[in-house]
LOTIRO-415405 format. One record per residue: y, x, z of N, C-alpha, C, O in turn. Coordinates in steps of 0.1 Angstrom, whole numbers. Each point is the difference from the previous one (the first is absolute). Layout:
<rs>
<<Y X Z> <Y X Z> <Y X Z> <Y X Z>>,
...
</rs>
This chain:
<rs>
<<42 -99 172> <0 12 -8> <3 12 9> <10 0 7>>,
<<-19 10 -6> <2 12 8> <14 6 -3> <4 0 -12>>,
<<2 6 22> <14 5 -2> <1 11 -10> <10 1 -7>>,
<<-21 7 5> <1 11 -9> <0 -5 -15> <4 8 -9>>,
<<-8 -20 6> <0 -5 -14> <12 -7 -3> <4 -9 7>>,
<<3 13 -18> <13 -6 -4> <-2 -14 -6> <9 -8 0>>,
<<-21 5 -6> <-4 -13 -6> <-14 -3 5> <-6 8 7>>,
<<1 -19 -12> <-14 -4 4> <-7 -7 -12> <7 -4 -9>>,
<<-20 4 10> <-8 -7 -10> <-2 8 -13> <-4 12 1>>,
<<5 -19 -12> <-4 5 -13> <12 0 -9> <8 -10 0>>,
<<-7 20 -9> <11 1 -8> <-3 2 -15> <-12 3 -3>>,
<<22 -3 -5> <-1 2 -14> <12 8 -5> <11 -3 3>>,
<<-14 13 -11> <11 8 -7> <7 -9 -10> <-7 -5 -9>>,
<<20 4 10> <8 -9 -10> <3 8 -12> <6 11 1>>,
<<-9 -16 -13> <4 5 -13> <8 -11 -7> <-1 -12 3>>,
<<11 17 -11> <9 -10 -7> <-7 -11 -7> <4 -11 -1>>,
<<-16 15 -5> <-7 -10 -8> <-6 -11 9> <-4 -11 -5>>,
<<4 13 18> <-5 -11 9> <11 -9 5> <-3 -10 6>>,
<<16 13 -9> <11 -8 5> <-1 -15 -4> <3 -9 8>>,
<<-8 7 -20> <-1 -14 -5> <-10 -8 7> <1 -12 2>>,
<<-13 18 1> <-11 -7 6> <0 -1 15> <-6 -8 6>>,
<<14 17 1> <1 -1 14> <12 -8 5> <12 4 -3>>,
<<-14 -15 9> <11 -8 4> <4 2 15> <-9 1 8>>,
<<21 2 -5> <4 3 14> <-5 -10 10> <-3 4 12>>,
<<2 -17 -15> <-4 -10 10> <-15 -3 -1> <-5 -9 7>>,
<<-2 17 -15> <-15 -2 -1> <-7 13 -4> <-3 2 -12>>,
<<1 7 22> <-6 13 -3> <-15 1 3> <-6 10 -1>>,
<<0 -22 4> <-14 0 2> <-5 10 11> <5 -1 11>>,
<<-14 10 -14> <-6 8 10> <9 13 4> <-4 7 8>>,
<<15 -6 -15> <8 12 2> <9 -1 12> <8 -9 2>>,
<<-10 19 8> <7 0 12> <12 9 -1> <10 -2 7>>,
<<-11 12 -16> <12 10 -2> <-2 6 -13> <-10 -1 -7>>,
<<21 7 2> <0 6 -13> <6 14 0> <7 3 10>>,
<<-9 5 -20> <5 14 -1> <6 2 -13> <-5 -4 -10>>,
<<16 12 10> <6 5 -13> <3 14 1> <1 6 11>>,
<<0 1 -22> <6 13 -1> <15 -2 -1> <5 -6 -9>>,
<<3 11 19> <15 -3 0> <6 6 -13> <10 -6 -4>>,
<<-15 17 -2> <6 5 -12> <0 -10 -11> <9 1 -9>>,
<<-18 -11 9> <-1 -10 -11> <9 -12 3> <2 -8 -9>>,
<<5 8 20> <7 -12 4> <15 2 4> <8 -9 1>>,
<<-5 22 3> <14 3 4> <9 -3 -11> <-2 4 -12>>,
<<13 -11 14> <10 -4 -9> <-4 -9 -11> <7 -2 -10>>,
<<-19 -4 11> <-4 -10 -9> <7 -14 3> <0 -5 11>>,
<<7 0 -22> <7 -13 2> <-5 -10 -9> <-12 0 -5>>,
<<20 -10 2> <-4 -10 -10> <-12 -9 5> <-2 -1 12>>,
<<-5 -3 -21> <-12 -9 3> <-10 7 9> <-4 -6 10>>,
<<1 18 -13> <-10 7 8> <5 3 14> <-8 -2 9>>,
<<21 5 -8> <5 3 13> <0 -13 9> <-3 1 12>>,
<<6 -12 -19> <1 -13 8> <-15 -4 4> <-2 -4 12>>,
<<-7 6 -21> <-14 -4 4> <-5 9 11> <-8 -4 9>>,
<<11 17 -10> <-4 10 10> <6 -4 14> <-7 0 10>>,
<<20 -4 -10> <6 -4 13> <-7 -12 5> <-2 -1 12>>,
<<-1 -9 -20> <-7 -12 5> <-13 4 7> <-4 -6 10>>,
<<-4 16 -16> <-12 3 6> <2 8 13> <-8 -2 9>>,
<<17 11 -9> <2 8 13> <6 -9 11> <-2 3 12>>,
<<8 -14 -16> <4 -10 11> <-11 -9 4> <1 -6 11>>,
<<-11 5 -19> <-11 -9 3> <-12 7 7> <-8 -6 6>>,
<<6 19 -8> <-12 7 4> <4 14 5> <10 6 -4>>,
<<-17 0 14> <2 13 4> <-3 10 -11> <-10 -2 -8>>,
<<18 13 7> <-2 10 -10> <-1 14 6> <6 2 10>>,
<<-14 6 -16> <0 15 3> <3 7 -13> <-1 -6 -11>>,
<<5 18 12> <3 8 -12> <-9 13 -1> <-2 6 11>>,
<<-2 -3 -23> <-8 12 -2> <7 9 -11> <-1 -4 -11>>,
<<7 15 16> <8 7 -10> <-8 9 -9> <-12 3 2>>,
<<19 1 -13> <-6 8 -11> <6 13 -2> <-6 9 -6>>,
<<18 -6 11> <7 12 -4> <8 7 11> <9 7 -2>>,
<<-13 -9 15> <6 7 11> <-3 15 -1> <9 8 4>>,
<<-20 -4 -10> <-4 14 -2> <0 7 14> <6 11 1>>,
<<-13 -17 8> <0 5 14> <-5 15 1> <3 7 9>>,
<<-13 -4 -18> <-5 14 1> <5 9 -10> <-5 12 -1>>,
<<15 -15 -7> <4 8 -11> <9 11 4> <6 0 11>>,
<<-4 10 -20> <8 12 3> <15 -3 -1> <8 7 6>>,
<<-4 -17 -14> <14 -4 -1> <6 -6 13> <-8 -5 8>>,
<<21 7 -6> <6 -6 12> <-2 -15 0> <-1 -6 -10>>,
<<0 0 22> <-1 -14 1> <13 -7 -6> <11 5 1>>,
<<-14 -15 -8> <11 -8 -7> <6 -10 10> <-4 -11 1>>,
<<13 16 8> <5 -8 11> <8 -12 -5> <-1 -11 6>>,
<<9 12 -17> <7 -12 -5> <-10 -11 -4> <2 -12 2>>,
<<-13 16 -8> <-11 -9 -4> <-6 -7 13> <-2 -12 0>>,
<<0 20 10> <-6 -6 13> <10 -10 6> <-4 -10 5>>,
<<17 13 -6> <10 -10 5> <0 -13 -8> <2 -11 5>>,
<<-5 12 -18> <-1 -12 -9> <-13 -8 4> <0 -12 1>>,
<<-10 20 3> <-12 -7 5> <3 -7 13> <-4 -12 1>>,
<<11 18 8> <3 -6 12> <8 -13 -2> <-3 -10 6>>,
<<12 10 -15> <8 -12 -3> <-9 -11 -5> <2 -12 3>>,
<<-11 15 -12> <-10 -9 -6> <-8 -6 12> <-3 -12 0>>,
<<-3 20 8> <-8 -4 11> <8 -10 9> <-6 -10 4>>,
<<18 14 -1> <8 -9 9> <4 -13 -7> <-1 -11 6>>,
<<4 12 -19> <4 -12 -7> <-11 -11 -1> <3 -12 1>>,
<<-15 17 -2> <-11 -9 -2> <-9 -1 13> <-11 -6 -1>>,
<<16 11 12> <-8 0 12> <-14 4 -1> <-10 -6 4>>,
<<8 18 -11> <-13 5 -3> <-6 5 13> <6 6 8>>,
<<-19 -10 -6> <-7 3 13> <-5 14 2> <-1 5 11>>,
<<-1 2 -22> <-6 14 1> <3 7 -14> <-1 -6 -10>>,
<<4 19 11> <1 8 -12> <-10 11 1> <-1 7 10>>,
<<-6 -5 -21> <-11 10 -1> <2 9 -12> <7 -4 -10>>,
<<-13 15 10> <0 9 -11> <-13 8 -1> <-8 -1 10>>,
<<6 9 -20> <-12 8 -2> <1 13 6> <11 7 -1>>,
<<-21 -2 7> <-1 14 5> <-3 9 -11> <-11 5 -2>>,
<<21 -3 -6> <-2 8 -13> <14 5 -4> <10 -2 7>>,
<<-10 7 -19> <13 3 -6> <0 -4 -15> <-10 -1 -6>>,
<<22 -2 1> <1 -6 -14> <12 5 -8> <2 -5 -11>>,
<<5 16 16> <12 4 -7> <3 15 4> <-4 4 11>>,
<<11 3 -20> <6 13 3> <14 0 -6> <9 -7 5>>,
<<-8 13 -16> <13 -1 -8> <2 -14 -6> <11 -4 -3>>,
<<-23 -2 0> <0 -13 -5> <-12 -8 5> <-8 6 7>>,
<<8 -19 -11> <-11 -8 5> <-13 3 -8> <0 1 -12>>,
<<-11 1 19> <-13 4 -6> <-9 -12 -4> <-10 2 -7>>,
<<14 -14 11> <-7 -12 -4> <-15 1 4> <-9 -5 -7>>,
<<6 11 19> <-13 1 5> <1 3 15> <10 5 4>>,
<<-20 -8 3> <-1 3 15> <-9 12 2> <-12 -2 -2>>,
<<18 13 5> <-7 13 0> <-3 3 15> <8 -3 9>>,
<<-20 10 -7> <-4 3 14> <8 11 7> <4 10 -7>>,
<<-1 -12 19> <6 10 8> <-11 9 6> <-10 -5 4>>,
<<12 18 -4> <-10 9 5> <-3 -3 15> <10 -2 8>>,
<<-22 2 -4> <-4 -3 14> <2 13 8> <-10 7 2>>,
<<22 -4 1> <3 13 8> <9 -3 11> <7 -11 1>>,
<<-6 20 9> <9 -2 11> <15 0 -4> <8 -7 5>>,
<<-5 16 -15> <13 1 -5> <5 -14 -6> <11 -4 2>>,
<<-20 -2 -9> <3 -13 -6> <1 -11 10> <9 -9 -2>>,
<<-16 10 13> <1 -10 10> <14 0 6> <7 -10 1>>,
<<-2 22 2> <14 2 6> <10 -5 -10> <10 -7 4>>,
<<-12 11 -17> <10 -4 -10> <1 -15 -2> <11 -5 0>>,
<<-23 -1 -2> <0 -14 -3> <5 -8 13> <7 -10 -2>>,
<<-12 14 13> <4 -8 12> <15 0 2> <6 -10 5>>,
<<0 22 -7> <15 1 1> <7 -10 -10> <10 -6 4>>,
<<-15 5 -16> <6 -9 -10> <-3 -15 4> <9 -8 -3>>,
<<-20 5 8> <-3 -14 5> <10 -3 11> <6 -11 1>>,
<<-5 20 9> <10 -3 11> <14 -2 -5> <7 -9 5>>,
<<-3 17 -14> <14 -2 -6> <1 -13 -7> <10 -7 2>>,
<<-20 3 -9> <0 -13 -7> <1 -11 10> <7 -10 -2>>,
<<-15 11 13> <0 -11 10> <13 0 7> <5 -11 4>>,
<<2 22 -2> <13 0 6> <10 -8 -9> <8 -7 5>>,
<<-8 10 -18> <9 -7 -9> <-3 -15 0> <9 -8 0>>,
<<-22 5 -1> <-4 -14 -1> <1 -8 13> <1 -12 0>>,
<<0 19 11> <1 -5 13> <-13 -9 3> <1 -10 6>>,
<<-12 15 -10> <-13 -7 3> <-11 10 -4> <2 9 -8>>,
<<-14 -11 14> <-11 7 -3> <-5 -4 -14> <2 -11 -4>>,
<<-8 20 -3> <-7 -3 -13> <-15 2 1> <-4 6 10>>,
<<-3 -11 -20> <-14 3 0> <-4 8 -12> <6 -1 -11>>,
<<-15 11 13> <-4 9 -11> <-14 -3 -4> <-9 -2 8>>,
<<7 1 -21> <-13 -4 -6> <-9 12 -3> <4 10 -5>>,
<<-17 -11 9> <-10 10 -4> <-2 -2 -15> <-3 -12 -4>>,
<<5 22 -4> <0 -2 -15> <-14 4 -6> <-7 8 6>>,
<<5 -12 -18> <-11 5 -8> <5 13 -6> <11 2 -4>>,
<<-20 8 2> <3 13 -6> <-12 5 -6> <-11 -4 3>>,
<<13 13 -13> <-11 5 -8> <-2 15 1> <-10 5 -6>>,
<<18 2 14> <-2 14 4> <7 2 13> <9 -7 3>>,
<<-13 18 4> <6 3 13> <4 15 0> <-6 8 6>>,
<<17 -5 -13> <4 14 -1> <4 6 13> <8 -6 7>>,
<<-13 18 -4> <5 7 12> <-4 -6 13> <7 3 10>>,
<<-17 -12 -9> <-3 -7 12> <-5 10 11> <-8 8 -3>>,
<<13 -10 15> <-4 8 11> <-6 -8 11> <-4 5 11>>,
<<3 -19 -13> <-5 -9 10> <-5 -12 -8> <2 -2 -12>>,
<<-9 -7 19> <-4 -13 -6> <12 -9 -2> <10 1 6>>,
<<-13 -11 -15> <11 -10 -3> <3 -8 13> <12 -2 3>>,
<<-22 -2 5> <3 -7 12> <7 8 10> <9 -5 7>>,
<<-12 18 -6> <8 8 9> <14 1 -4> <9 0 9>>,
<<-6 1 -22> <13 1 -5> <8 -13 3> <11 0 5>>,
<<-17 -12 -9> <6 -13 2> <3 -2 15> <12 -4 3>>,
<<-21 7 6> <2 -2 14> <11 8 5> <9 -4 9>>,
<<-8 17 -13> <10 9 4> <14 -5 -4> <10 1 7>>,
<<-9 -5 -20> <13 -5 -5> <4 -13 8> <12 -1 4>>,
<<-21 -8 -2> <4 -12 7> <5 3 14> <10 -6 5>>,
<<-16 15 2> <4 4 14> <13 7 0> <9 -3 8>>,
<<-8 13 -17> <13 8 0> <12 -8 -5> <11 2 5>>,
<<-13 -11 -14> <11 -8 -5> <2 -12 8> <10 -7 -1>>,
<<-20 3 9> <0 -13 8> <3 -11 -9> <9 -8 2>>,
<<-18 7 -13> <1 -11 -9> <-13 -8 0> <-9 3 7>>,
<<9 -14 -15> <-12 -8 -1> <-8 3 -12> <4 8 -9>>,
<<-16 -15 8> <-9 2 -11> <-2 -12 -8> <-3 -11 5>>,
<<5 12 -18> <-4 -11 -9> <-14 4 -5> <-2 9 -7>>,
<<-8 -16 12> <-14 3 -2> <-5 -6 -13> <-1 -12 -2>>,
<<-1 21 -8> <-5 -4 -13> <-15 1 -1> <-6 11 0>>,
<<-1 -23 1> <-15 0 0> <-6 5 -13> <-9 8 0>>,
<<15 -12 -11> <-5 4 -13> <1 15 -2> <-9 7 -6>>,
<<20 -1 11> <2 15 -2> <-10 7 8> <-5 11 -5>>,
<<1 -16 17> <-11 7 7> <-13 0 -8> <-7 10 -1>>,
<<4 -22 -4> <-12 -1 -8> <0 9 -13> <-9 8 -2>>,
<<20 -8 -5> <2 8 -12> <-2 15 3> <-7 7 -6>>,
<<14 -3 17> <-1 15 4> <-14 3 5> <-4 12 -3>>,
<<-2 -21 9> <-14 3 5> <-10 3 -11> <-9 8 1>>,
<<11 -15 -12> <-8 2 -12> <4 13 -7> <-8 9 -3>>,
<<21 -7 1> <5 11 -8> <-2 14 8> <-2 10 -6>>,
<<3 -11 19> <-1 12 8> <-12 1 9> <-2 9 8>>,
<<-7 -19 -10> <-14 0 6> <1 1 15> <-6 9 7>>,
<<14 -18 -1> <-1 -1 15> <-4 -14 4> <0 -9 -8>>,
<<-3 8 21> <-4 -13 6> <12 -9 3> <9 4 8>>,
<<-7 -15 -15> <11 -9 2> <2 -5 14> <11 -2 5>>,
<<-22 -2 1> <0 -6 13> <4 11 11> <8 -3 9>>,
<<-13 15 -11> <4 10 9> <15 3 -1> <6 2 10>>,
<<-1 -2 -22> <14 2 -3> <8 -11 7> <10 3 7>>,
<<-14 -15 -9> <7 -11 6> <1 1 15> <10 -3 6>>,
<<-21 7 0> <-1 0 15> <9 12 6> <3 0 12>>,
<<1 9 -21> <8 11 5> <15 -3 -1> <9 8 4>>,
<<-5 -20 -8> <14 -4 -1> <4 -7 12> <-8 -6 7>>,
<<21 7 -3> <5 -6 13> <3 -14 -1> <9 -5 -7>>,
<<-16 -3 14> <2 -15 0> <14 -4 4> <6 -9 -6>>,
<<0 16 15> <13 -4 5> <11 3 -9> <12 -5 2>>,
<<-15 12 -13> <11 2 -10> <-1 -9 -12> <10 0 -8>>,
<<-20 -8 7> <-2 -9 -12> <11 -11 0> <1 -7 10>>,
<<7 6 -21> <9 -11 -1> <-5 -11 -8> <1 -12 4>>,
<<-7 15 -16> <-7 -10 -8> <-9 8 -9> <0 12 0>>,
<<-7 -19 -9> <-10 6 -9> <2 -5 -14> <5 -11 -3>>,
<<-10 19 -7> <-2 -4 -14> <-14 0 -3> <-9 7 5>>,
<<5 -16 -14> <-13 -1 -6> <2 -2 -15> <9 -8 -4>>,
<<-17 14 -5> <3 0 -14> <-12 3 -8> <-11 4 6>>,
<<12 -5 -19> <-11 4 -9> <3 13 -6> <10 6 2>>,
<<-20 -1 -10> <1 14 -6> <-8 0 -13> <-6 -10 -4>>,
<<6 22 -2> <-7 2 -13> <-10 11 2> <3 11 4>>,
<<-16 -14 -8> <-10 10 0> <0 8 -13> <-5 -4 -10>>,
<<10 16 11> <0 9 -11> <-14 6 -3> <-4 2 -11>>,
<<-3 2 23> <-13 5 -1> <-7 -3 14> <6 -5 9>>,
<<-19 9 -8> <-6 -2 13> <6 7 11> <0 -5 12>>,
<<7 16 -14> <6 8 10> <15 1 -1> <6 9 5>>,
<<0 -18 -13> <14 0 -2> <6 -14 -1> <-3 -8 -9>>,
<<11 4 19> <6 -14 0> <15 3 -1> <6 8 7>>,
<<1 -17 -15> <14 1 -1> <6 -12 7> <-4 -12 -3>>,
<<14 14 11> <6 -10 8> <11 -7 -9> <10 6 -3>>,
<<-14 -18 -2> <9 -6 -10> <7 -13 5> <10 -3 -6>>,
<<-16 -4 16> <5 -13 4> <0 -10 -12> <8 -9 -1>>,
<<-18 11 -8> <0 -8 -12> <-13 -8 -2> <-3 -4 -11>>,
<<-5 2 22> <-13 -6 -1> <-2 -8 13> <7 2 10>>,
<<-17 -10 -10> <-4 -7 12> <-5 10 11> <-5 11 -4>>,
<<6 -15 16> <-5 8 11> <-15 -1 0> <-6 -11 -1>>,
<<-1 23 2> <-15 0 0> <-6 -2 14> <7 3 10>>,
<<-19 -6 -10> <-7 -3 13> <0 12 10> <3 -3 11>>,
<<-5 15 -16> <0 11 10> <14 2 7> <1 4 11>>,
<<10 -8 -18> <13 1 6> <2 -12 9> <6 2 11>>,
<<-11 -13 -14> <0 -11 10> <-8 3 12> <4 -3 11>>,
<<-15 10 -13> <-8 4 12> <7 10 9> <-1 0 12>>,
<<9 9 -19> <7 10 8> <12 -7 8> <3 4 11>>,
<<2 -15 -17> <10 -7 7> <-6 -7 12> <6 0 11>>,
<<-18 -6 -12> <-7 -5 11> <-2 10 11> <2 -3 12>>,
<<-6 15 -16> <-2 10 10> <13 4 7> <0 3 12>>,
<<11 -3 -19> <13 3 6> <4 -11 10> <4 3 11>>,
<<-7 -16 -14> <3 -10 10> <-9 1 12> <4 -2 11>>,
<<-17 5 -14> <-10 2 11> <5 11 9> <-2 -1 13>>,
<<7 12 -18> <3 11 8> <14 -1 7> <1 3 11>>,
<<9 -7 -19> <14 -1 5> <4 -13 5> <10 -1 8>>,
<<-17 -10 -11> <5 -13 1> <7 -5 -12> <3 8 -9>>,
<<1 -20 8> <6 -6 -12> <15 5 -1> <7 -1 10>>,
<<-3 5 -22> <14 4 -3> <4 -7 -13> <-8 -4 -8>>,
<<21 3 6> <5 -6 -13> <-5 8 -12> <0 12 0>>,
<<-4 -19 -10> <-6 6 -12> <5 -6 -13> <1 -13 -1>>,
<<3 21 -8> <6 -5 -13> <-7 4 -12> <-5 12 -1>>,
<<3 -21 -8> <-6 3 -13> <10 6 -10> <10 -6 -2>>,
<<-13 18 -3> <8 6 -11> <-7 -3 -13> <-12 2 -2>>,
<<20 -6 -8> <-4 -2 -14> <12 3 -9> <9 -8 0>>,
<<-9 19 -7> <11 5 -7> <0 -4 -15> <11 -2 -6>>,
<<-23 1 0> <0 -4 -14> <-14 -6 -3> <-8 -2 10>>,
<<6 -2 -22> <-12 -8 -3> <-1 -12 9> <-10 -4 5>>,
<<22 -3 -3> <1 -10 10> <-8 -13 -5> <2 -4 -12>>,
<<-11 -1 20> <-8 -12 -4> <9 -12 3> <12 1 4>>,
<<-17 -13 -5> <7 -12 3> <3 1 15> <-7 5 8>>,
<<19 -11 -5> <4 0 14> <-10 -6 10> <-2 5 11>>,
<<-5 -15 -16> <-11 -6 8> <-11 10 4> <-6 -1 11>>,
<<3 10 -21> <-10 10 3> <5 10 10> <-7 4 9>>,
<<20 0 -10> <6 9 10> <-1 -7 14> <-3 7 10>>,
<<7 -19 -9> <0 -7 13> <-14 -1 6> <-1 -1 12>>,
<<-9 1 -21> <-14 -1 6> <-3 14 7> <-7 0 10>>,
<<12 11 -15> <-2 13 6> <8 0 13> <-4 6 10>>,
<<16 -12 -10> <8 -1 12> <-7 -8 11> <-1 4 12>>,
<<-5 -15 -16> <-8 -8 9> <-12 8 5> <-4 -2 12>>,
<<-2 10 -20> <-11 8 5> <4 10 11> <-8 2 9>>,
<<20 3 -10> <5 8 11> <0 -8 13> <-4 4 11>>,
<<10 -17 -12> <0 -8 12> <-14 -4 5> <-2 0 12>>,
<<-7 -1 -21> <-14 -3 5> <-6 12 8> <-6 -2 10>>,
<<9 14 -15> <-4 12 7> <7 1 14> <-7 3 10>>,
<<20 -6 -10> <7 1 13> <-6 -10 10> <-1 3 12>>,
<<-3 -15 -17> <-5 -10 9> <-13 4 7> <-3 -6 10>>,
<<-4 15 -17> <-13 4 6> <1 10 11> <-9 3 7>>,
<<21 3 -5> <2 11 9> <12 -3 10> <10 7 -1>>,
<<-12 -16 10> <10 -4 9> <-1 7 13> <9 0 8>>,
<<-20 7 -5> <-3 6 13> <8 13 0> <5 6 -10>>,
<<-2 0 23> <7 12 1> <-7 12 -7> <-12 -1 -2>>,
<<20 11 -3> <-6 11 -7> <-8 9 9> <1 -1 13>>,
<<-10 9 -19> <-10 8 8> <3 15 -2> <-9 8 2>>,
<<21 -5 -6> <3 14 -3> <1 7 14> <2 -6 10>>,
<<-3 19 -10> <2 9 12> <11 9 -2> <5 3 -11>>,
<<1 2 22> <11 10 -1> <-3 12 -8> <9 6 -7>>,
<<-22 -2 6> <-4 11 -8> <2 -2 -15> <1 10 -7>>,
<<1 -23 3> <2 -2 -14> <14 2 -4> <4 -1 -12>>,
<<5 5 21> <14 1 -3> <4 15 -4> <12 3 0>>,
<<-22 5 -3> <3 13 -5> <-9 3 -11> <-11 -6 -2>>,
<<15 16 -6> <-9 4 -12> <-12 8 3> <-7 3 -9>>,
</rs>
């Protein structure tokens, strides 16, 4: 496993409804799992014991929901310290969050876009650095799906690259979000992908979505991954080399056997791209 990757292989997002069907000593194609720490901090009893069994049996990463890294409210540092304790207690390999905001005076229950501006780069990077200082580890920031770009002064890839460099953090590469945004905002998904920095990628997400209209896709994580998204993952492996990749499925969960088939398909794609990546240094800027 290359040093930059905290885990390897193919992963699955853990939901409580899967606890009964996933056995710690027999996880099949699953090499690692992911949870939102907000859903598991201070959970005890049966669920807490089952979760501990799984974290002792398999590598885990965490994908946060409420850090509010781009929001106007002050960072919730007591909450970040609780996250740190959770990461330490369960030996979590990586903590990631969304490059967005989700709260002000109260929680907004949505992931809202940060304006693509120089001022926002400075603001967000400072908050990421402070978070990393408290956690005593680098975090990964995810490229998010968004439906409008208020006040944009640069492209999304220019904004993401600048935040990653100024904050010195890693990237959680969401393949489905690239595809969704490419349809909604009419850009070339492969060109976008090639503009991201290979050396910052920690791991990746792949997921399904909902087609509201021909020119509007909603990022739901509630459906099977479609072929164009699988094709984009292939292109990412071709360009960057193989990296750890996790299947997200948040609702409309099919049978566990069906989920595991999609996890196996990630492994099949990874097996096809064992050669070194073909990216160039010019791809590391927007």
